[in-house]
BAKOL-919096 format. One record per residue (C-alpha): chain; y, z, x; residue number from 1. Coordinates in steps of 0.2 Angstrom, whole numbers, always signed. Layout:
<rs>
R   ch   north      up    east     i
R    A       Y       Z       X   NUM
...
</rs>
This chain:
<rs>
R   ch   north      up    east     i
R    A    -166     +71     -25     1
R    A    -172     +53     -20     2
R    A    -186     +55      -7     3
R    A    -179     +41      +3     4
R    A    -163     +52      +7     5
R    A    -175     +66     +13     6
R    A    -184     +54     +23     7
R    A    -169     +46     +32     8
R    A    -162     +63     +36     9
R    A    -179     +69     +43    10
R    A    -181     +53     +53    11
R    A    -163     +55     +61    12
R    A    -163     +74     +62    13
R    A    -163     +73     +82    14
R    A    -150     +60     +83    15
R    A    -139     +70     +70    16
R    A    -140     +85     +81    17
R    A    -135     +75     +97    18
R    A    -120     +69     +87    19
R    A    -116     +86     +83    20
R    A    -116     +91    +101    21
R    A    -105     +76    +105    22
R    A     -93     +78     +91    23
R    A     -91     +97     +93    24
R    A     -76     +96    +105    25
R    A     -66     +88     +90    26
R    A     -50     +99     +88    27
R    A     -56    +106     +72    28
R    A     -71    +114     +81    29
R    A     -84    +115     +68    30
R    A     -94     +99     +67    31
R    A    -112    +105     +66    32
R    A    -128     +95     +62    33
R    A    -128    +104     +45    34
R    A    -110     +99     +42    35
R    A    -114     +81     +47    36
R    A    -128     +81     +34    37
R    A    -117     +89     +21    38
R    A    -104     +75     +24    39
R    A    -118     +62     +21    40
R    A    -124     +70      +5    41
R    A    -107     +68      -3    42
R    A    -112     +50      -5    43
R    A    -126     +54     -16    44
R    A    -135     +37     -15    45
R    A    -148     +32      -2    46
R    A    -141     +15      +1    47
R    A    -124     +22      +4    48
R    A    -130     +36     +16    49
R    A    -140     +23     +26    50
R    A    -124     +12     +28    51
R    A    -113     +28     +33    52
R    A    -127     +33     +45    53
R    A    -125     +16     +54    54
R    A    -106     +18     +56    55
R    A    -108     +36     +61    56
R    A    -120     +32     +75    57
R    A    -108     +19     +82    58
R    A     -92     +30     +82    59
R    A     -84     +29     +99    60
R    A     -80     +47    +102    61
R    A     -68     +49    +116    62
R    A     -68     +67    +124    63
R    A     -53     +74    +133    64
R    A     -62     +70    +149    65
R    A     -65     +52    +144    66
R    A     -47     +49    +138    67
R    A     -41     +56    +154    68
R    A     -52     +44    +164    69
R    A     -46     +29    +153    70
R    A     -28     +33    +155    71
R    A     -30     +35    +174    72
R    A     -39     +18    +174    73
R    A     -23     +11    +166    74
R    A     -12     +20    +177    75
R    A     -20     +14    +193    76
R    A     -16      -4    +188    77
R    A      +2      +0    +192    78
R    A      +8      -5    +209    79
R    A      +9      +9    +222    80
R    A     +28      +5    +225    81
R    A     +32      +8    +207    82
R    A     +22     +24    +207    83
R    A     +31     +31    +222    84
R    A     +44     +40    +212    85
R    A     +40     +38    +194    86
R    A     +46     +46    +178    87
R    A     +31     +50    +167    88
R    A     +33     +54    +148    89
R    A     +21     +56    +134    90
R    A     +25     +45    +119    91
R    A     +28     +60    +108    92
R    A     +35     +78    +108    93
R    A     +26     +92    +117    94
R    A     +16     +95    +101    95
R    A     +10     +77     +99    96
R    A      -7     +70    +104    97
R    A      +0     +60    +118    98
R    A      +6     +76    +126    99
R    A     -11     +84    +125   100
R    A     -18     +69    +133   101
R    A      -6     +70    +148   102
R    A      -9     +88    +153   103
R    A     -26     +84    +159   104
R    A     -21     +67    +167   105
R    A      -7     +76    +177   106
R    A     -20     +87    +186   107
R    A     -29     +71    +192   108
R    A     -14     +61    +198   109
R    A      -3     +73    +206   110
R    A      -8     +84    +222   111
R    A      +2     +99    +217   112
R    A     +12    +107    +203   113
R    A     +29    +103    +210   114
R    A     +26     +84    +210   115
R    A     +21     +86    +192   116
R    A     +37     +95    +188   117
R    A     +47     +82    +197   118
R    A     +40     +67    +188   119
R    A     +35     +73    +171   120
R    A     +48     +74    +157   121
R    A     +48     +73    +138   122
R    A     +55     +57    +130   123
R    A     +70     +66    +123   124
R    A     +75     +70    +141   125
R    A     +77     +52    +147   126
R    A     +96     +51    +145   127
R    A     +99     +66    +156   128
R    A     +86     +62    +168   129
R    A     +92     +44    +171   130
R    A    +110     +51    +174   131
R    A    +103     +62    +189   132
R    A     +89     +51    +196   133
R    A     +84     +34    +202   134
R    A     +66     +33    +198   135
R    A     +55     +19    +204   136
R    A     +48     +16    +187   137
R    A     +46     +24    +170   138
R    A     +28     +26    +164   139
R    A     +25     +31    +146   140
R    A      +7     +38    +141   141
R    A      -2     +38    +124   142
R    A     -20     +38    +118   143
R    A     -20     +21    +109   144
R    A     -11      +5    +104   145
R    A     -16      -4     +88   146
R    A      -3     -15     +80   147
R    A     +11     -11     +92   148
R    A     +23      -6     +78   149
R    A     +25     +12     +84   150
R    A     +30      +6    +101   151
R    A     +42      -6     +94   152
R    A     +50      +8     +83   153
R    A     +51     +19     +99   154
R    A     +61      +7    +109   155
R    A     +72      +4     +94   156
R    A     +76     +22     +92   157
R    A     +78     +24    +111   158
R    A     +90      +9    +113   159
R    A     +99      +6     +97   160
R    A     +95     +20     +85   161
R    A     +88     +21     +68   162
R    A     +93     +29     +51   163
R    A     +77     +40     +51   164
R    A     +72     +43     +69   165
R    A     +55     +51     +73   166
R    A     +58     +55     +92   167
R    A     +75     +50     +98   168
R    A     +89     +56     +88   169
R    A    +103     +49     +98   170
R    A    +100     +32    +107   171
R    A    +104     +30    +126   172
R    A    +121     +28    +131   173
R    A    +126     +10    +137   174
R    A    +126     +16    +155   175
R    A    +108     +23    +154   176
R    A    +102      +8    +144   177
R    A    +108      -4    +157   178
R    A    +100      +7    +170   179
R    A     +84      +7    +160   180
R    A     +84     -12    +159   181
R    A     +83     -13    +178   182
R    A     +68      -1    +180   183
R    A     +50      -7    +178   184
R    A     +43      +1    +162   185
R    A     +25      +4    +160   186
R    A     +15     +10    +145   187
R    A      -3     +16    +149   188
R    A     -15     +18    +135   189
R    A     -33     +25    +134   190
R    A     -38     +11    +123   191
R    A     -31      -5    +115   192
R    A     -38      -8     +98   193
R    A     -31     -26     +94   194
R    A     -26     -41    +103   195
R    A     -11     -44     +91   196
R    A      -2     -29     +98   197
R    A      +4     -41    +112   198
R    A     +15     -50    +100   199
R    A     +25     -34     +97   200
R    A     +25     -31    +116   201
R    A     +33     -48    +119   202
R    A     +45     -45    +105   203
R    A     +51     -29    +113   204
R    A     +53     -37    +130   205
R    A     +63     -52    +123   206
R    A     +74     -41    +111   207
R    A     +79     -28    +123   208
R    A     +78     -38    +140   209
R    A     +65     -26    +147   210
R    A     +54     -27    +162   211
R    A     +39     -20    +152   212
R    A     +21     -20    +155   213
R    A      +7     -12    +145   214
R    A     -10      -7    +152   215
R    A     -26      +0    +144   216
R    A     -41      +8    +151   217
R    A     -52      +0    +138   218
R    A     -51     -13    +124   219
R    A     -60     -13    +107   220
R    A     -55     -27     +96   221
R    A     -70     -26     +84   222
R    A     -68     -23     +65   223
R    A     -85     -13     +62   224
R    A     -86     -19     +44   225
R    A     -86     -37     +49   226
R    A    -102     -48     +52   227
R    A     -94     -52     +69   228
R    A     -95     -34     +75   229
R    A    -111     -30     +85   230
R    A    -118     -17     +72   231
R    A    -118     -28     +57   232
R    A    -133     -39     +54   233
R    A    -128     -51     +40   234
R    A    -114     -56     +29   235
R    A    -122     -47     +15   236
R    A    -122     -31     +24   237
R    A    -104     -33     +29   238
R    A     -99     -35     +11   239
R    A    -110     -20      +5   240
R    A    -101      -9     +19   241
R    A     -84     -15     +14   242
R    A     -87     -12      -4   243
R    A     -93      +6      +0   244
R    A     -78     +10     +11   245
R    A     -66      +3      -3   246
R    A     -75     +12     -16   247
R    A     -71     +29      -8   248
R    A     -54     +24      +0   249
R    A     -46     +21     -17   250
R    A     -47     +38     -24   251
R    A     -43     +46      -7   252
R    A     -27     +37      -7   253
R    A     -22     +42     -25   254
R    A      -9     +54     -17   255
R    A      +1     +40     -10   256
R    A     +15     +32     -20   257
R    A     +11     +15     -12   258
R    A     +13      -2     -20   259
R    A      -3     -12     -22   260
R    A      +0     -23      -6   261
R    A      +2      -8      +5   262
R    A     -13      +1      -3   263
R    A     -25     -14      -1   264
R    A     -19     -15     +17   265
R    A     -26      +2     +21   266
R    A     -42      +3     +12   267
R    A     -53      +0     +27   268
R    A     -41      +9     +39   269
R    A     -23      +4     +44   270
R    A     -22     -15     +43   271
R    A     -40     -15     +36   272
R    A     -45     -15     +54   273
R    A     -61      -5     +51   274
R    A     -61      +5     +68   275
R    A     -74     +18     +73   276
R    A     -63     +26     +87   277
R    A     -61     +45     +87   278
R    A     -51     +55    +100   279
R    A     -56     +73    +102   280
R    A     -38     +79     +97   281
R    A     -36     +67     +82   282
R    A     -40     +50     +74   283
R    A     -30     +34     +73   284
R    A     -26     +28     +56   285
R    A     -36     +12     +58   286
R    A     -52     +23     +58   287
R    A     -62     +21     +42   288
R    A     -53     +32     +29   289
R    A     -68     +42     +22   290
R    A     -72     +49     +39   291
R    A     -54     +57     +41   292
R    A     -45     +59     +24   293
R    A     -47     +72     +10   294
R    A     -44     +70      -8   295
R    A     -54     +70     -25   296
R    A     -68     +59     -27   297
R    A     -79     +59     -43   298
R    A     -71     +75     -48   299
R    A     -75     +84     -32   300
R    A     -65     +89     -16   301
R    A     -69     +76      -2   302
R    A     -73     +85     +14   303
R    A     -70     +72     +29   304
R    A     -80     +74     +45   305
R    A     -65     +71     +56   306
R    A     -50     +78     +47   307
R    A     -34     +71     +53   308
R    A     -21     +85     +57   309
R    A     -11     +83     +42   310
R    A     -27     +81     +31   311
R    A     -34     +97     +39   312
R    A     -18    +107     +33   313
R    A     -21     +99     +15   314
R    A     -39    +105     +16   315
R    A     -34    +123     +21   316
R    A     -20    +124      +8   317
R    A     -31    +119      -6   318
R    A     -46    +129      +1   319
R    A     -57    +114      +0   320
R    A     -75    +117      +7   321
R    A     -92    +110      +6   322
R    A    -101    +118      -9   323
R    A    -113    +132      -3   324
R    A    -127    +124     -11   325
R    A    -124    +107      -3   326
R    A    -124    +116     +14   327
R    A    -141    +124      +9   328
R    A    -148    +108      +5   329
R    A    -142    +100     +21   330
R    A    -149    +115     +31   331
R    A    -166    +113     +22   332
R    A    -167     +94     +25   333
R    A    -163     +96     +44   334
R    A    -177    +110     +45   335
R    A    -189    +102     +33   336
R    A    -188    +117     +21   337
R    A    -193    +115      +3   338
R    A    -181    +124      -9   339
R    A    -191    +136     -19   340
R    A    -179    +143     -32   341
R    A    -171    +127     -39   342
R    A    -166    +122     -57   343
R    A    -175    +109     -66   344
R    A    -162    +101     -78   345
R    A    -166     +91     -94   346
R    A    -154     +84    -107   347
R    A    -155     +74    -122   348
R    A    -145     +68    -137   349
R    A    -149     +74    -155   350
R    A    -140     +64    -169   351
R    A    -136     +75    -185   352
R    A    -132     +59    -195   353
R    A    -146     +48    -190   354
R    A    -163     +47    -180   355
R    A    -170     +41    -163   356
R    A    -182     +26    -161   357
R    A    -197     +27    -150   358
R    A    -187     +21    -134   359
R    A    -175     +36    -136   360
R    A    -161     +25    -143   361
R    A    -149     +33    -156   362
R    A    -148     +26    -174   363
R    A    -133     +32    -182   364
R    A    -132     +31    -201   365
R    A    -116     +26    -210   366
R    A    -113     +21    -228   367
R    A    -116      +3    -232   368
R    A    -103      -9    -240   369
R    A    -110      -7    -258   370
R    A    -108     +12    -257   371
R    A     -90     +10    -251   372
R    A     -86      -2    -265   373
R    A     -90     +12    -277   374
R    A     -78     +23    -269   375
R    A     -64     +10    -269   376
R    A     -66      +8    -288   377
R    A     -60     +26    -291   378
R    A     -45     +22    -280   379
R    A     -38      +7    -290   380
R    A     -25     +10    -303   381
R    A     -19      -2    -316   382
R    A      -3     -12    -313   383
R    A     +13      -8    -323   384
R    A     +18     -22    -335   385
R    A     +35     -28    -338   386
R    A     +44     -21    -353   387
R    A     +52     -32    -366   388
R    A     +71     -36    -362   389
R    A     +77     -24    -375   390
R    A     +83      -6    -375   391
R    A     +93      +6    -387   392
R    A    +109     +15    -384   393
R    A    +118     +29    -395   394
R    A    +133     +25    -405   395
R    A    +127     +12    -417   396
R    A    +128     +11    -437   397
R    A    +130     +28    -447   398
R    A    +121     +28    -464   399
R    A    +130     +35    -479   400
R    A    +115     +44    -486   401
R    A    +109     +53    -470   402
R    A    +125     +53    -460   403
R    A    +114     +49    -445   404
R    A    +119     +37    -432   405
R    A    +106     +24    -427   406
R    A    +105     +18    -409   407
R    A    +111      +0    -405   408
R    A     +99     -13    -399   409
R    A    +104     -21    -382   410
R    A     +97     -32    -369   411
R    A    +100     -36    -351   412
R    A    +108     -51    -344   413
R    A     +96     -63    -336   414
R    A    +101     -58    -319   415
R    A     +99     -39    -322   416
R    A     +82     -42    -331   417
R    A     +76     -52    -316   418
R    A     +81     -37    -305   419
R    A     +71     -26    -316   420
R    A     +56     -37    -315   421
R    A     +57     -38    -297   422
R    A     +58     -19    -296   423
R    A     +41     -17    -306   424
R    A     +33     -31    -296   425
R    A     +38     -21    -280   426
R    A     +30      -6    -287   427
R    A     +14     -15    -291   428
R    A     +15     -23    -274   429
R    A     +17      -6    -265   430
R    A      +3      +2    -275   431
R    A      -9     -13    -271   432
R    A      -3     -12    -252   433
R    A      -6      +7    -252   434
R    A     -23      +5    -260   435
R    A     -28      -8    -248   436
R    A     -23      +2    -233   437
R    A     -31     +17    -240   438
R    A     -47      +7    -241   439
R    A     -45      +3    -223   440
R    A     -43     +21    -219   441
R    A     -58     +26    -229   442
R    A     -68     +12    -220   443
R    A     -64     +20    -203   444
R    A     -68     +37    -210   445
R    A     -85     +31    -216   446
R    A     -90     +30    -197   447
R    A     -89     +49    -195   448
R    A    -104     +59    -189   449
R    A    -110     +73    -177   450
R    A    -121     +72    -162   451
R    A    -129     +87    -152   452
R    A    -129     +87    -133   453
R    A    -143     +98    -127   454
R    A    -145    +104    -109   455
R    A    -160    +114    -104   456
R    A    -164    +122     -87   457
R    A    -183    +123     -85   458
R    A    -183    +128     -67   459
R    A    -183    +145     -59   460
R    A    -166    +144     -51   461
R    A    -149    +143     -60   462
R    A    -139    +127     -61   463
R    A    -121    +130     -55   464
R    A    -105    +121     -60   465
R    A    -113    +110     -73   466
R    A    -103     +95     -78   467
R    A    -107     +83     -92   468
R    A     -97     +67     -95   469
R    A     -99     +54    -108   470
R    A     -89     +37    -107   471
R    A     -84     +27    -122   472
R    A     -73     +13    -127   473
R    A     -60     +16    -141   474
R    A     -65      +0    -150   475
R    A     -82      +6    -152   476
R    A     -81     +25    -155   477
R    A     -69     +39    -154   478
R    A     -75     +57    -150   479
R    A     -66     +69    -161   480
R    A     -64     +76    -179   481
R    A     -59     +65    -194   482
R    A     -42     +72    -193   483
R    A     -38     +61    -178   484
R    A     -37     +47    -190   485
R    A     -20     +47    -198   486
R    A     -21     +43    -217   487
R    A      -9     +31    -225   488
R    A      +7     +39    -231   489
R    A      +8     +42    -250   490
R    A     +19     +30    -259   491
R    A     +32     +37    -271   492
R    A     +40     +28    -285   493
R    A     +46     +30    -303   494
R    A     +42     +16    -315   495
R    A     +59     +11    -320   496
R    A     +64      +7    -338   497
R    A     +74      -8    -343   498
R    A     +88      +3    -349   499
R    A     +90      +9    -331   500
R    A     +96      -8    -325   501
R    A    +110     -10    -338   502
R    A    +123      -1    -328   503
R    A    +135     -11    -317   504
R    A    +135      +1    -303   505
R    A    +116      +2    -302   506
R    A    +110      -1    -283   507
R    A     +92      -5    -280   508
R    A     +84      +2    -264   509
R    A     +67      -4    -260   510
R    A     +64     +12    -249   511
R    A     +65     +22    -266   512
R    A     +49     +14    -271   513
R    A     +37     +20    -258   514
R    A     +36     +26    -241   515
R    A     +32     +13    -228   516
R    A     +13     +13    -223   517
R    A      +9     +18    -205   518
R    A     -10     +17    -200   519
R    A     -15     +21    -183   520
R    A     -27     +32    -173   521
R    A     -22     +46    -162   522
R    A     -29     +59    -151   523
R    A     -18     +74    -146   524
R    A      -3     +66    -153   525
R    A      -5     +50    -143   526
R    A      -8     +33    -150   527
R    A     -25     +25    -145   528
R    A     -24      +7    -140   529
R    A     -40      -4    -143   530
R    A     -52      -7    -130   531
R    A     -47      +9    -120   532
R    A     -60     +17    -108   533
R    A     -61     +36    -112   534
R    A     -72     +50    -108   535
R    A     -78     +66    -116   536
R    A     -81     +81    -104   537
R    A     -91     +97    -106   538
R    A     -92    +110     -91   539
R    A    -102    +126     -89   540
R    A    -100    +138     -74   541
R    A    -119    +140     -74   542
R    A    -135    +138     -84   543
R    A    -147    +151     -80   544
R    A    -166    +148     -77   545
R    A    -175    +145     -94   546
R    A    -158    +144    -102   547
R    A    -151    +131    -114   548
R    A    -134    +125    -119   549
R    A    -130    +115    -134   550
R    A    -113    +106    -139   551
R    A    -110     +98    -156   552
R    A     -98     +84    -154   553
R    A     -90     +74    -169   554
R    A     -87     +56    -168   555
R    A     -80     +41    -178   556
R    A     -88     +24    -176   557
R    A     -73     +12    -176   558
R    A     -82      -5    -177   559
R    A     -94      -5    -192   560
R    A     -98     -23    -189   561
R    A    -105     -21    -172   562
R    A    -124     -20    -171   563
R    A    -125      -8    -156   564
R    A    -115      -2    -141   565
R    A    -119      +7    -125   566
R    A    -112     +24    -119   567
R    A    -113     +28    -101   568
R    A    -116     +47     -96   569
R    A    -118     +58     -81   570
R    A    -124     +76     -79   571
R    A    -120     +84     -62   572
R    A    -123    +101     -55   573
R    A    -121    +108     -37   574
R    A    -139    +110     -33   575
R    A    -142     +91     -36   576
R    A    -135     +77     -25   577
R    A    -137     +63     -38   578
R    A    -138     +73     -54   579
R    A    -143     +63     -70   580
R    A    -134     +47     -73   581
R    A    -138     +33     -86   582
R    A    -133     +25    -102   583
R    A    -138     +27    -121   584
R    A    -140     +13    -133   585
R    A    -133     +17    -150   586
R    A    -138      +6    -165   587
R    A    -128      +7    -182   588
R    A    -138      +8    -197   589
R    A    -129      +5    -214   590
R    A    -138     +15    -228   591
R    A    -135     +17    -247   592
R    A    -127     +34    -250   593
R    A    -124     +43    -267   594
R    A    -108     +50    -274   595
R    A    -112     +67    -268   596
R    A    -116     +62    -250   597
R    A     -99     +53    -250   598
R    A     -89     +68    -258   599
R    A     -78     +69    -242   600
R    A     -71     +52    -248   601
R    A     -67     +57    -265   602
R    A     -59     +73    -258   603
R    A     -47     +61    -248   604
R    A     -44     +51    -264   605
R    A     -39     +67    -273   606
R    A     -27     +72    -260   607
R    A     -19     +54    -260   608
</rs>
């Protein structure tokens, strides 16, 4: 592990423990200092962890008590007259976050329980309540307003109806709607997260002719990934943090069937607002996604620190959890304990058809062009000549001495003889085309070889869930046996005789000469396009201490003319945060090879 990661965790251990105490009232109820560190270690890289820590230290965590205080502050902005006989409704059902917020609030603003029962309703009861009461105002309660879109949708459901309502299945009757328009309407929020929500509020007022006012206990308009926010020190830091958030948000949103525009409008939180507000009962979707969303990142389940309620269900259904070894590392870092039984992993490439240079680069041998030319000579066949324009048919002159009938000499018309010559020319053309394409196939085949991947564990602890990945481009190299290259189809033909063309009903079919040539590469029955980014994987459940694993992989070099290419790789195991990542440079070395060394070519020619 990068010692800087250890250092930054040690230096901030006390602050992390303070955060754990503060965050532990989050509804999921399990945010410990160890879990915070385990969450951070998912980022693997020191620079990333440093940026995430800065965001983490600046999260505005609103406890139930703080939310109640802020909504009460908003509520107190309403005139005493309008609060004399109000109807108060959470903007949601009894199961929603707004309802959870309200229950604490009502204890503060009403003197006894009967007042609460008289004034508090669910939004679905507005129709019946307006028919029986004449309230001084209607006050809606919620934890936050961001864009104002949800508020606009609510009033649309309430007053005109929608095809897919979320709260109000049947809109208000005309009588109740008219009554509502003559009553002061307030919406009280704990926090307002954008100034732009006022545009939606004004739109609601003008569209439905409502006496509507919105109050909030606090405002936070900052995008905490922007240089304009109080926590970002430079435009360069802003870019690095945005890039980091986007890097993790993209895989986390792979479960969404969104178009590109919608996806890119969510990568830094809803509307790309980059918020750092968390409520004890849930999170707003404008919150930076890697803090609240689960998914698969770099092949591992991502465990968010503040899972949104639906995301927590996803985590529980899929049985996602922090790896036990990650938790152990987190605990050891917090308590400054050295791990004594740990694996020490080493791995290397070992070419079976080549060598390594002093820098560890691979030098892979393939036959040179002269060696291939010798192979191609055995492939070529002579062309078929045109027969003279003459043939013999039975039924000619009978000799008196022998009584035998000699055949009669005939010749084709110019038109039919021309057809015959074209037939022979097509046979020769097909043969040459086949030979040329077979040469191309053998040229590709000449790039085949094998490579050993060796992984050793020199430590005294086992390495668990070992994962090796090798990344390559299909224009450079393909991992697989030579059978993934599909050879040209054999051409079939009969060298026609002149006499075959004398019949009037002879029909010439070009497809009788040879089967059409198809040359392509395929893996698992799927065509491979050029310049495709592919990967090879090898996983081991564990590698015990002092144990070794070896895997031989066949490859085919697809571009003989390239001097070298580079393959990226990574080796990960649970006991390591960063694993081993890097790239290997591969040089192509063309060497002279004997007929014996190239016997696999001659086998292919024999089969053709």
